[in-house]
N, C-alpha and C positions, 0 to 999 in steps of 0.2 A: 504494500500500500504506500503510495507516494504522499509526502507531506504537503498539505495545501496551505497557501498563505491565508491567514484568517483575520489579521488585524484585530487581535484580541476579541474573538467572538463573544457575544453576550452570553452569560451563563444561563442555562435553562432553569426553569422554576424549581426543579428538584435539587438544585445545588445552592439555592439561596437560604441562608441561615440568618436568624434574627441577631441584631446587635446585642452585646451583653449589657446587662444592667449593672452599673457600677457597684451597687450594694451587694450583688451576688458574687462578684469576683474580688472584692476588696480584701477579704482575709488572706487570699492566696497572694495577690500582687504585693500587699504590704509585707508579708513574711519574706517573699523572694527578694524584695528590694532591701529590706533590713539585713538579710543574711548574704546579700550580694551573690545571688545564684541566678543562673540562666536556665531557661526552659526551651525545649524544642518547639513548644506551643507558639512562642512569640518569635523565636529566631527563624523558624521555617514557615511562618504565617499560616499556621494550621487553621482550617475553617471551623474546627470544633473547639476552639479555645474557650468560648463562652460556656459551652456545655460542660467541659471538664472543670473549669475553674469554679463554676457555680455549684459543682458537686464536690468541691474541695480536693480535686486531684490535679496533678501536673506530671509531665514527663521531664525529669531533670536532665539538663544538658551539661555534662561535666567536661573538664579539660579545656575550658575556654570557649570562645565564640568565633574562632577562626579555624578553618579547615586546611589541611595540606593537599586536598584534592579539589578539583574543579568540575563537579558534575553539572551537566546542563540543566537539570531540573531543580536544583537546590538553592534556597535563598541564603544559606550561610556562606559568608565570603571566604574566598580562598586566598591565603597569604602565608607569611611566616608566623607561626603561633608564638605566644609568650611561654615562658617557663611554667611548669605545672605549679599550681597552688596547692601545697601539701595540706593546707587546713580545710580545703574544700570538702573532703569526705565527711568530716565532723559537722560542717555546716549543713550539708544535705541531710544528715541524720537528725540534726536539730529541727530542720524544717519538717521532716516526716513526723517527728514527735509532736511538734506544735500543731500541725494540721490533723493529727490523729488519723493518718492514712492507714488503710488496711492492705492495700496493694500498691507497690511503688514501681515505677518504670524509670530505669536509668539508661540514658544513651549518651553519646558523645560525638564530637567532631572526630574525623579521622586524623590520627597523629602519627604519620609515617616518619616524623622526625625523631620519635622516641624509640629506643632500642627494643622495647617490648610492645610498642604500639599503644601504650597506656593500660595494658592488662593489669598491672599491679595496682594502678589507681582505681580501676573498676573493683578489684578484689577488696581493697581497703574501704571503699565506699560501702560495699555490701556488708562487711564486718562491722563497720561503725553503725549502720542502720540496725543490724541484728542486736548490737549491744544495748540500744535504746528501746527498740520495739521488737523483741524476739518473735512475736506472733505474726508480724507482717509478712506477706508474700512479696517476693522481689523478682522482677523481670528485668533482664538486661538486653538492650538492643545494641549489639556490638558491631564494629567494623570487621573487615576480613583479616586484620593483623598481617596482611601480606602472606597469608598461608602458614603462619607460625603455629605449629602444634603446641610448642612450649607456652606461648602467650595464651592460647585457648585453655590449656590445662590450668594456668594461673587463675583464670576467671572461674572455671568449673570447680576448682578446689575451694572457692569461697561459698559454694553451694547456693547459687541462685535457684529459684523455683522454675523459671522459664529462661531459656537461652534463645534469643531472637536475633536473626541476621537476615536482612531483607535482600531478596534476589533482585528486586526493583523493576526489572523489565525483561523482555525476551532477548535471547542471545544476539539476534540480528541487529538489535538497536544499541548494544553496549558501547560501540565506538562513539556514538553520538550522545548517548544518555549518561553513561558512566565510564569514560574512556580509560581510567586508571584501574578499573576493576576487571575481573574475569568471571564469567558465568560458572565455569567448572571449579574455580577456586572457592566460590561461595557455596556451591553444592558440597564440595569436599569438607568445608568447615562444618556444615550442618551434619554431615555423615559422621565425622570424627567425634563431634559433640555427643551424638547419640550412642556411639560405640563406647566412648570413654565413661560416660555417666548416663546410663539408660534411664535412671530415675528422674532426670531433669527433662522437663518438657521442651521440645524444640519447636520453633515458630519462624515463619518467614512471611514476607508480603511483597506485593507488586502493584505497580500503577498501570492503568490502562488509559488509552486516549492519546498515545504517543506515536501511533502508526502501526501498531502490532495487528496481527490477524487473530481471529478466534482460535484457529488451529494452533497458532504459536502459544497463546495463553494456556490452552489445554495441555500442550506438550510440557510447558513449564510446571504445571500442576503434577503431571506424571513424573517429571524429573524430581520434584520435591518429595513425592511419596516413595520413590525408589531409594532415597536416602533417609527414609523413616521420619521425615518432618511431619509433625502431628497437628499443628495449628497454622492456618494460613489466612491472610487478609488481602482483599482486593479492593482498590479504590480508584476513583477518577483522578488523573493528574490535572492539577490546576497551575497555570503559569503565574509564578510569583511577580514577575515584572516583564517589561518589554525586552529586556536583554536575555531572558531565559528562553528555553525551548518553547515553541508554540504548541498549543493544544491542536492536535490533528482532528480529534473527534470527541464530542461529548457522548459517551457511551450511554445508551438507554438503560433505565432501571431493569427492564426485562432481560437484557443481556447479562447484567450482574446476577440476576436470579438464576440464569442458566449456568453461569460459572459456579454459583453456590451449590447447585444440584450436582454438577460434575465433581466438585470437591467432596461432596457427601458420598457419591458413588465410589470415588477412589479410596475412601477410607480415612480421610482427615477426621480427627476427633471433633474439630470445630472449623467451620469455614465461614468467615465474615466477608460478605461480598455486597457492596453497596456504594453508590457514588461518593458518599461522605465518609466512608470508612478510611481510617488511617491506621498505621501499625499499632499505635498505642491507644486508640479510641475504645472506650469501654473495656480496657484491658483486664480489669478485675473480674467483670462479669464473664468475659470471654474465657479467661483461665478457669474460673470456677465451673462454667458449663462444660468445658473439656474434661475437667477432673471428675465431675459427676458422671459423665458418660463413660469414662474409663472405669470407674467403680462399678457402674451398671453392667459392664461387660465381665 
C-alpha cells in the first residue's frame, strides 16, 4: 500500500476524546511536577491522558526525556541524553505510594549510550517500588537493549509482573517507522523473556494506519504467538506533528474488531484492539483479565 499525502487528515469521530477537567487530573500532575518525573502520557501526546490521569494512573517515563533513536512516529526528541539521575527510582516509588497505585507501568526512552541500555535503572526502579508498595503489580515497557540477553536478565531478575516490548509495526515498514530497530531482534527479546522467566507475562503492541496491509498485521500476530507472547495491543497511529510520519489511513473500528477476533483465535490471553488503545491504556484491567483467564484454564 502506497502512502498518500493527507495534509493532516481530520480525525474521524471515533478518535475524538473529551478535554480533561483540571480537577480530575490535578492530583497526578501536581505529584509529577513536585517529584520532577516524566510520563509517556505527556511526552508522547497520548490521546488517553485525561482518562488515565482522572483514574489516578500514569505511565512513568524514566531515564530522561531525550531518546538516542529517531523513530518516525514518536514525539520524544532524539539527541544526546543527560547522565542518569540515580535518585529517580526512589522518586517514582514515592509517586506510586502517594497516588496509591495498584498497577504501575514503567517505560523509558531508548538509551543506547549506556552500557546496559538502562537495564539496571529499570531493575532499581522496580525494587524501590516493591519496597514501598509490595502489593503493587508492575509492568515494564522496555526497549530492545540492542539484543543484550544480559540486560534483559537484569530486568527479569527484578521480577516485574509483565514484560512488555512493542513490535510497533510490520517488518516492511521498519526502515521508515523505526529504522534503528529490527523486527527479528524484538521477537527474539520476547522469546528469551518467556524462556528465561515463564512466570512473567509477556506483552507487545503495534500501531496501524501507517500503510500496512491486513495480511501483514495478521502475520505479525502469528509471529508474536510463535514466541509465546501472551498479551497484545493494537491501536491507531496518530501523527504527533507535521514533521512526523503521516497517517496513511484511519482504520475503521470494524477492522480493529476483526484483529481482536484473530488474536483471540490465535490464543493470546488478552487482545486489546481499538482505535484509542495504547500499550499502557487500561493496563491494570488488561493484566488482571489475562491473569483471570489463565487461572480459568
